[in-house]
C-alpha positions in Angstrom: -16.1 15.3 9.7 -12.6 16.9 8.8 -9.9 15.2 7.1 -7.9 14.6 10.7 -10.8 13.2 12.1 -11.1 10.5 9.1 -7.7 9.8 9.5 -8.1 9.2 13.4 -11.1 7.0 12.6 -8.9 5.3 10.2 -6.1 4.8 12.4 -8.6 3.3 15.6 -10.2 1.2 13.3 -7.2 -0.3 12.0 -5.6 -1.1 15.2 -8.8 -2.6 16.7 -8.9 -4.8 14.0 -5.4 -6.0 14.1 -5.7 -6.4 17.9 -8.8 -8.4 17.8 -7.6 -10.3 15.0 -4.6 -11.2 16.7 -6.1 -12.2 19.7 -8.8 -14.3 17.6 -6.0 -16.4 16.1 -4.2 -16.7 19.8 -7.0 -17.9 21.1 -7.7 -20.7 18.5 -4.5 -21.8 18.7 -3.9 -21.8 22.5 -7.4 -23.0 23.8 -6.0 -23.1 27.3 -5.3 -19.1 27.4 -7.8 -16.9 28.8 -8.6 -14.5 25.8 -8.0 -10.7 27.0 -6.8 -11.9 30.3 -10.7 -12.6 31.0 -12.2 -9.4 30.1 -14.7 -11.2 28.0 -15.9 -13.8 30.4 -19.1 -12.6 30.6 -19.9 -13.8 27.0 -22.3 -16.5 27.2 -21.1 -19.5 24.8 -17.5 -19.9 26.4 -14.5 -19.7 24.1 -16.5 -20.1 21.0 -18.7 -17.1 22.1 -15.7 -14.9 23.0 -14.1 -15.5 19.4 -17.2 -14.9 17.8 -17.9 -11.3 19.8 -13.9 -10.6 19.1 -14.1 -11.6 15.4 -17.0 -9.2 15.0 -15.0 -6.5 16.9 -12.5 -6.7 14.2 -14.8 -7.0 11.4 -16.4 -3.7 12.7 -12.7 -2.1 12.7 -12.1 -3.3 9.3 -15.6 -1.4 8.2 -14.9 1.7 10.1 -11.0 1.7 8.9 -12.2 1.4 5.6 -15.1 4.0 5.2 -13.0 6.3 6.8 -10.2 5.6 4.3 -12.7 6.0 1.6 -14.3 9.4 2.9 -11.1 10.8 3.5 -9.9 12.1 -0.1 -13.2 11.9 -2.1 -12.0 14.1 -4.9 -8.5 12.1 -6.1 -8.6 9.8 -8.7 -8.3 6.1 -8.0 -6.3 3.7 -9.8 -7.5 2.9 -13.5 -10.0 5.9 -13.3 -9.5 8.0 -16.4 -11.1 10.9 -14.7 -7.9 12.7 -14.0 -7.4 12.8 -18.2 -11.0 14.1 -19.3 -10.7 17.3 -21.4 -7.1 16.9 -22.1 -5.7 16.2 -25.8 -9.5 15.6 -27.4 -11.3 18.3 -27.8 
């Protein structure tokens, strides 16, 4: 996958995670509202089942976004990594 694809996957994963997490929080605080306007009424278990499904969707979005973020720049050093200073100064 090219760098643009990783960027798109990271953005989509984080947007999905943010929206699903917000919906879970709203569903927990306002039990009378319909989660996502009734789109998930087919899920068994009532409100609890819908919130569990949305939590899983948020988790998958976070994992996909994080995976794409780590794959996006595989050759750059990370914070605390001394790989960028190897071979300098000492023979």
